[in-house]
DRENPA-3360 file (N, C-alpha, C; in nm, 2 decimals, always signed):
BEGIN
1 = MEKRPEIH = -1.69/+0.44/+9.79/-1.74/+0.46/+9.66/-1.88/+0.52/+9.67 ~ -1.91/+0.61/+9.58/-2.04/+0.68/+9.58/-2.14/+0.58/+9.53 ~ -2.26/+0.59/+9.59/-2.38/+0.51/+9.55/-2.44/+0.57/+9.42 ~ -2.45/+0.49/+9.32/-2.50/+0.53/+9.19/-2.65/+0.49/+9.19 ~ -2.73/+0.57/+9.12/-2.87/+0.54/+9.11/-2.89/+0.41/+9.04 ~ -2.98/+0.33/+9.09/-3.01/+0.20/+9.02/-3.10/+0.22/+8.91 ~ -3.10/+0.13/+8.81/-3.18/+0.15/+8.69/-3.33/+0.16/+8.71 ~ -3.39/+0.09/+8.81/-3.53/+0.09/+8.84/-3.57/+0.23/+8.89;
9 = VALSHLVG = -3.48/+0.30/+8.96/-3.50/+0.43/+9.01/-3.50/+0.53/+8.89 ~ -3.40/+0.52/+8.80/-3.40/+0.61/+8.68/-3.53/+0.59/+8.59 ~ -3.57/+0.46/+8.58/-3.68/+0.43/+8.49/-3.81/+0.49/+8.56 ~ -3.82/+0.50/+8.68/-3.93/+0.55/+8.75/-3.95/+0.70/+8.72 ~ -3.84/+0.77/+8.68/-3.85/+0.91/+8.65/-3.90/+0.94/+8.51 ~ -3.92/+0.83/+8.43/-3.97/+0.84/+8.30/-4.12/+0.85/+8.29 ~ -4.18/+0.80/+8.39/-4.33/+0.79/+8.39/-4.39/+0.93/+8.38 ~ -4.48/+0.95/+8.29/-4.54/+1.08/+8.26/-4.48/+1.17/+8.16;
17 = RSAWGLRR = -4.35/+1.13/+8.13/-4.28/+1.22/+8.03/-4.33/+1.18/+7.89 ~ -4.33/+1.28/+7.80/-4.37/+1.26/+7.67/-4.26/+1.20/+7.59 ~ -4.30/+1.11/+7.50/-4.20/+1.04/+7.40/-4.20/+1.11/+7.27 ~ -4.08/+1.14/+7.21/-4.08/+1.21/+7.08/-3.94/+1.18/+7.02 ~ -3.92/+1.22/+6.90/-3.79/+1.22/+6.84/-3.74/+1.07/+6.81 ~ -3.83/+0.98/+6.77/-3.77/+0.85/+6.72/-3.69/+0.88/+6.60 ~ -3.56/+0.85/+6.61/-3.48/+0.87/+6.49/-3.38/+0.76/+6.47 ~ -3.39/+0.69/+6.36/-3.30/+0.58/+6.33/-3.16/+0.64/+6.29;
25 = DLGSIFFL = -3.06/+0.58/+6.33/-2.92/+0.62/+6.30/-2.86/+0.54/+6.19 ~ -2.81/+0.42/+6.23/-2.75/+0.32/+6.14/-2.81/+0.18/+6.15 ~ -2.86/+0.12/+6.04/-2.92/-0.01/+6.06/-3.05/+0.01/+6.14 ~ -3.06/-0.07/+6.25/-3.17/-0.06/+6.34/-3.14/+0.01/+6.47 ~ -3.02/+0.08/+6.47/-2.98/+0.16/+6.59/-3.07/+0.29/+6.58 ~ -3.12/+0.33/+6.70/-3.21/+0.45/+6.70/-3.21/+0.52/+6.84 ~ -3.26/+0.64/+6.83/-3.28/+0.72/+6.95/-3.42/+0.73/+6.98 ~ -3.46/+0.74/+7.11/-3.59/+0.77/+7.16/-3.58/+0.88/+7.27;
33 = ELGEPLAR = -3.64/+0.99/+7.25/-3.63/+1.10/+7.34/-3.75/+1.11/+7.43 ~ -3.73/+1.15/+7.56/-3.83/+1.16/+7.65/-3.82/+1.29/+7.73 ~ -3.93/+1.35/+7.76/-3.93/+1.48/+7.83/-3.90/+1.60/+7.74 ~ -3.87/+1.71/+7.81/-3.85/+1.83/+7.74/-3.72/+1.83/+7.66 ~ -3.72/+1.89/+7.54/-3.60/+1.90/+7.46/-3.49/+1.99/+7.53 ~ -3.37/+1.94/+7.52/-3.26/+2.01/+7.59/-3.14/+2.03/+7.48 ~ -3.09/+2.14/+7.46/-2.97/+2.16/+7.37/-2.86/+2.13/+7.46 ~ -2.77/+2.05/+7.41/-2.64/+2.02/+7.48/-2.52/+2.06/+7.40;
41 = IGQLKPHG = -2.42/+2.11/+7.46/-2.30/+2.16/+7.40/-2.24/+2.04/+7.32 ~ -2.21/+2.08/+7.19/-2.14/+1.98/+7.11/-2.24/+1.89/+7.03 ~ -2.37/+1.90/+7.06/-2.47/+1.81/+6.99/-2.54/+1.89/+6.88 ~ -2.56/+1.83/+6.77/-2.62/+1.90/+6.65/-2.78/+1.91/+6.68 ~ -2.84/+1.81/+6.74/-2.98/+1.81/+6.75/-3.01/+1.79/+6.90 ~ -3.12/+1.86/+6.94/-3.16/+1.86/+7.09/-3.20/+1.71/+7.12 ~ -3.16/+1.67/+7.24/-3.22/+1.54/+7.30/-3.31/+1.57/+7.41 ~ -3.39/+1.48/+7.45/-3.48/+1.49/+7.55/-3.41/+1.50/+7.69;
49 = EWHFLIQL = -3.47/+1.54/+7.79/-3.42/+1.54/+7.92/-3.36/+1.40/+7.95 ~ -3.43/+1.30/+7.90/-3.39/+1.16/+7.91/-3.39/+1.11/+7.77 ~ -3.29/+1.02/+7.73/-3.30/+0.96/+7.60/-3.23/+0.83/+7.60 ~ -3.29/+0.74/+7.51/-3.23/+0.62/+7.49/-3.16/+0.61/+7.36 ~ -3.05/+0.54/+7.35/-2.98/+0.50/+7.24/-2.99/+0.34/+7.23 ~ -3.07/+0.29/+7.14/-3.09/+0.14/+7.13/-2.99/+0.09/+7.03 ~ -2.91/-0.01/+7.06/-2.80/-0.05/+6.98/-2.81/-0.20/+6.94 ~ -2.73/-0.28/+7.00/-2.71/-0.43/+6.95/-2.81/-0.52/+7.02;
57 = CHWRFETP = -2.93/-0.50/+6.99/-3.04/-0.59/+7.03/-3.15/-0.59/+6.94 ~ -3.24/-0.69/+6.95/-3.36/-0.70/+6.88/-3.46/-0.61/+6.96 ~ -3.55/-0.55/+6.89/-3.65/-0.46/+6.95/-3.78/-0.46/+6.86 ~ -3.89/-0.42/+6.92/-4.01/-0.40/+6.85/-4.10/-0.30/+6.92 ~ -4.18/-0.24/+6.84/-4.30/-0.15/+6.89/-4.42/-0.23/+6.86 ~ -4.51/-0.24/+6.95/-4.63/-0.33/+6.93/-4.75/-0.27/+7.00 ~ -4.87/-0.32/+6.96/-5.00/-0.29/+7.03/-5.04/-0.43/+7.08 ~ -5.15/-0.43/+7.15/-5.20/-0.57/+7.19/-5.25/-0.65/+7.07;
65 = ESVLVGSE = -5.27/-0.58/+6.95/-5.33/-0.64/+6.83/-5.22/-0.68/+6.74 ~ -5.10/-0.61/+6.73/-5.01/-0.64/+6.63/-4.87/-0.58/+6.65 ~ -4.77/-0.64/+6.58/-4.64/-0.57/+6.58/-4.64/-0.46/+6.48 ~ -4.60/-0.34/+6.52/-4.59/-0.22/+6.44/-4.47/-0.22/+6.35 ~ -4.35/-0.24/+6.41/-4.23/-0.23/+6.35/-4.12/-0.30/+6.44 ~ -4.02/-0.36/+6.38/-3.92/-0.43/+6.45/-3.78/-0.41/+6.39 ~ -3.69/-0.45/+6.47/-3.54/-0.44/+6.43/-3.51/-0.51/+6.30 ~ -3.58/-0.61/+6.27/-3.55/-0.68/+6.14/-3.62/-0.63/+6.02;
73 = DDQTFIDA = -3.70/-0.52/+6.04/-3.78/-0.46/+5.92/-3.68/-0.38/+5.83 ~ -3.72/-0.36/+5.71/-3.65/-0.28/+5.61/-3.63/-0.14/+5.67 ~ -3.51/-0.08/+5.65/-3.48/+0.05/+5.71/-3.58/+0.16/+5.66 ~ -3.63/+0.15/+5.54/-3.72/+0.25/+5.48/-3.85/+0.23/+5.55 ~ -3.89/+0.11/+5.59/-4.02/+0.08/+5.66/-4.00/+0.14/+5.80 ~ -3.88/+0.11/+5.87/-3.86/+0.17/+6.01/-3.87/+0.32/+6.00 ~ -3.81/+0.39/+5.91/-3.81/+0.53/+5.91/-3.95/+0.58/+5.89 ~ -4.03/+0.52/+5.79/-4.16/+0.57/+5.77/-4.25/+0.54/+5.90;
81 = TFASLKLG = -4.23/+0.43/+5.96/-4.31/+0.40/+6.08/-4.28/+0.50/+6.19 ~ -4.15/+0.52/+6.22/-4.11/+0.62/+6.31/-4.16/+0.76/+6.29 ~ -4.17/+0.79/+6.16/-4.22/+0.93/+6.13/-4.37/+0.95/+6.16 ~ -4.44/+0.83/+6.16/-4.59/+0.84/+6.19/-4.63/+0.79/+6.32 ~ -4.54/+0.73/+6.40/-4.58/+0.67/+6.53/-4.60/+0.78/+6.63 ~ -4.71/+0.78/+6.70/-4.75/+0.87/+6.81/-4.75/+0.79/+6.94 ~ -4.65/+0.81/+7.02/-4.64/+0.73/+7.14/-4.72/+0.78/+7.26 ~ -4.73/+0.91/+7.28/-4.78/+0.97/+7.40/-4.68/+0.98/+7.51;
89 = SVETAEVL = -4.72/+0.96/+7.63/-4.63/+0.97/+7.74/-4.60/+0.82/+7.80 ~ -4.50/+0.82/+7.88/-4.46/+0.69/+7.94/-4.55/+0.66/+8.05 ~ -4.61/+0.53/+8.04/-4.70/+0.49/+8.16/-4.62/+0.40/+8.25 ~ -4.54/+0.30/+8.19/-4.45/+0.22/+8.27/-4.32/+0.20/+8.20 ~ -4.21/+0.17/+8.28/-4.08/+0.14/+8.22/-4.01/+0.05/+8.31 ~ -3.96/-0.07/+8.26/-3.90/-0.16/+8.35/-3.79/-0.24/+8.27 ~ -3.70/-0.30/+8.35/-3.61/-0.40/+8.29/-3.65/-0.54/+8.35 ~ -3.64/-0.63/+8.26/-3.69/-0.77/+8.30/-3.57/-0.86/+8.31;
97 = PPSQDLQI = -3.55/-0.93/+8.43/-3.45/-1.03/+8.44/-3.47/-1.15/+8.36 ~ -3.38/-1.23/+8.32/-3.24/-1.23/+8.35/-3.15/-1.14/+8.26 ~ -3.21/-1.10/+8.14/-3.13/-1.04/+8.05/-3.14/-0.89/+8.05 ~ -3.22/-0.83/+8.14/-3.24/-0.69/+8.15/-3.30/-0.63/+8.03 ~ -3.39/-0.71/+7.96/-3.46/-0.65/+7.85/-3.55/-0.54/+7.89 ~ -3.56/-0.44/+7.81/-3.63/-0.32/+7.84/-3.77/-0.33/+7.79 ~ -3.87/-0.28/+7.87/-4.01/-0.27/+7.83/-4.07/-0.14/+7.87 ~ -4.13/-0.07/+7.78/-4.19/+0.06/+7.80/-4.33/+0.06/+7.75;
105 = SFSSGVRF = -4.43/+0.10/+7.82/-4.57/+0.12/+7.78/-4.60/+0.26/+7.78 ~ -4.67/+0.30/+7.67/-4.71/+0.44/+7.64/-4.85/+0.46/+7.65 ~ -4.89/+0.59/+7.67/-5.04/+0.62/+7.69/-5.11/+0.59/+7.56 ~ -5.05/+0.58/+7.44/-5.12/+0.56/+7.31/-5.16/+0.41/+7.30 ~ -5.11/+0.32/+7.39/-5.14/+0.18/+7.39/-5.03/+0.10/+7.32 ~ -4.93/+0.18/+7.27/-4.81/+0.12/+7.21/-4.71/+0.07/+7.32 ~ -4.65/-0.04/+7.30/-4.54/-0.09/+7.40/-4.41/-0.10/+7.31 ~ -4.30/-0.08/+7.38/-4.17/-0.10/+7.32/-4.10/-0.21/+7.40;
113 = KTFTTSKE = -4.03/-0.30/+7.33/-3.96/-0.41/+7.40/-3.82/-0.42/+7.32 ~ -3.73/-0.45/+7.41/-3.60/-0.50/+7.36/-3.59/-0.64/+7.41 ~ -3.51/-0.73/+7.34/-3.49/-0.87/+7.38/-3.36/-0.93/+7.33 ~ -3.30/-1.01/+7.43/-3.18/-1.08/+7.39/-3.23/-1.21/+7.32 ~ -3.16/-1.25/+7.21/-3.20/-1.37/+7.15/-3.09/-1.48/+7.15 ~ -2.99/-1.46/+7.22/-2.88/-1.55/+7.23/-2.82/-1.58/+7.36 ~ -2.80/-1.71/+7.39/-2.73/-1.74/+7.52/-2.59/-1.69/+7.52 ~ -2.53/-1.69/+7.39/-2.39/-1.64/+7.38/-2.37/-1.50/+7.38;
121 = ATDQWTQW = -2.48/-1.42/+7.40/-2.46/-1.27/+7.41/-2.36/-1.24/+7.52 ~ -2.27/-1.14/+7.49/-2.17/-1.11/+7.58/-2.18/-0.97/+7.64 ~ -2.10/-0.94/+7.73/-2.10/-0.81/+7.80/-2.05/-0.70/+7.70 ~ -1.99/-0.74/+7.58/-1.94/-0.64/+7.49/-2.06/-0.60/+7.40 ~ -2.17/-0.67/+7.40/-2.28/-0.63/+7.32/-2.36/-0.53/+7.39 ~ -2.34/-0.40/+7.37/-2.42/-0.30/+7.44/-2.55/-0.29/+7.37 ~ -2.66/-0.32/+7.45/-2.79/-0.33/+7.40/-2.86/-0.19/+7.40 ~ -2.84/-0.12/+7.51/-2.90/+0.02/+7.51/-2.83/+0.10/+7.61;
129 = HLFGPDEY = -2.85/+0.23/+7.59/-2.80/+0.34/+7.69/-2.92/+0.41/+7.73 ~ -2.93/+0.45/+7.85/-3.03/+0.56/+7.90/-2.95/+0.67/+7.95 ~ -2.96/+0.79/+7.89/-2.89/+0.91/+7.93/-2.99/+0.99/+8.01 ~ -2.95/+1.03/+8.13/-3.03/+1.10/+8.22/-3.00/+1.25/+8.21 ~ -3.08/+1.34/+8.27/-3.07/+1.49/+8.26/-2.94/+1.53/+8.33 ~ -2.89/+1.45/+8.43/-2.77/+1.48/+8.50/-2.65/+1.41/+8.44 ~ -2.55/+1.38/+8.52/-2.43/+1.32/+8.46/-2.43/+1.17/+8.44 ~ -2.54/+1.10/+8.47/-2.54/+0.96/+8.48/-2.59/+0.90/+8.34;
137 = VWTSDGGG = -2.53/+0.78/+8.31/-2.57/+0.70/+8.20/-2.58/+0.56/+8.24 ~ -2.69/+0.49/+8.20/-2.71/+0.34/+8.23/-2.69/+0.27/+8.10 ~ -2.61/+0.16/+8.11/-2.58/+0.09/+8.00/-2.62/-0.06/+8.02 ~ -2.70/-0.12/+7.93/-2.73/-0.26/+7.94/-2.65/-0.34/+7.84 ~ -2.59/-0.45/+7.88/-2.51/-0.53/+7.79/-2.58/-0.67/+7.77 ~ -2.53/-0.74/+7.67/-2.59/-0.87/+7.64/-2.57/-0.98/+7.74 ~ -2.48/-0.95/+7.84/-2.46/-1.05/+7.94/-2.55/-1.04/+8.05 ~ -2.66/-0.94/+8.05/-2.76/-0.93/+8.14/-2.72/-0.83/+8.26;
145 = HVQCKKRD = -2.63/-0.74/+8.24/-2.59/-0.64/+8.33/-2.63/-0.50/+8.29 ~ -2.66/-0.42/+8.40/-2.69/-0.28/+8.37/-2.59/-0.21/+8.46 ~ -2.51/-0.12/+8.40/-2.41/-0.04/+8.47/-2.45/+0.11/+8.47 ~ -2.43/+0.18/+8.58/-2.44/+0.32/+8.59/-2.31/+0.38/+8.59 ~ -2.28/+0.48/+8.51/-2.16/+0.55/+8.51/-2.18/+0.70/+8.49 ~ -2.09/+0.77/+8.51/-2.09/+0.92/+8.48/-2.05/+0.93/+8.33 ~ -2.11/+1.03/+8.27/-2.09/+1.05/+8.12/-1.94/+1.06/+8.08 ~ -1.85/+1.11/+8.17/-1.72/+1.13/+8.14/-1.63/+1.01/+8.18;
153 = EPVRA = -1.68/+0.90/+8.23/-1.59/+0.79/+8.27/-1.61/+0.67/+8.17 ~ -1.51/+0.59/+8.15/-1.53/+0.47/+8.07/-1.62/+0.38/+8.13 ~ -1.68/+0.28/+8.05/-1.76/+0.18/+8.10/-1.67/+0.08/+8.18 ~ -1.71/+0.04/+8.30/-1.63/-0.05/+8.38/-1.64/-0.19/+8.31 ~ -1.52/-0.26/+8.32/-1.51/-0.39/+8.26/-1.56/-0.49/+8.37;
% end
């Protein structure tokens, strides 16, 4: 079996890349683009070389002084905050055990965090996806696992 890149290796490639394109999709689901914009076949909007799709988890953007916006905020407030938020470039990116919560620090002083809030979170609760510039996608689930797969293969059970 081929050796897949581990998530900490993928996250190390984010350091120094500019963050842009915060875009809420449905509810508190959103995209975060990193690196140069790339047009991909079949996609209406360009994505970054790397991009996150944040899904079934709680999240927040914060500074050392305050919470700027979080997943429980009103959608209008989320949209307005995303439109004005300047992140800069990635300084650090890591996943934290045991739940594989994501934490990213930006040059602007803003931090982004995801977090599991339930012991009963299951493997079916996809928290986030990280799409790389090549064929790999990393998926974090509510059960505390991160899987690496190729874009054209189903998520392993």
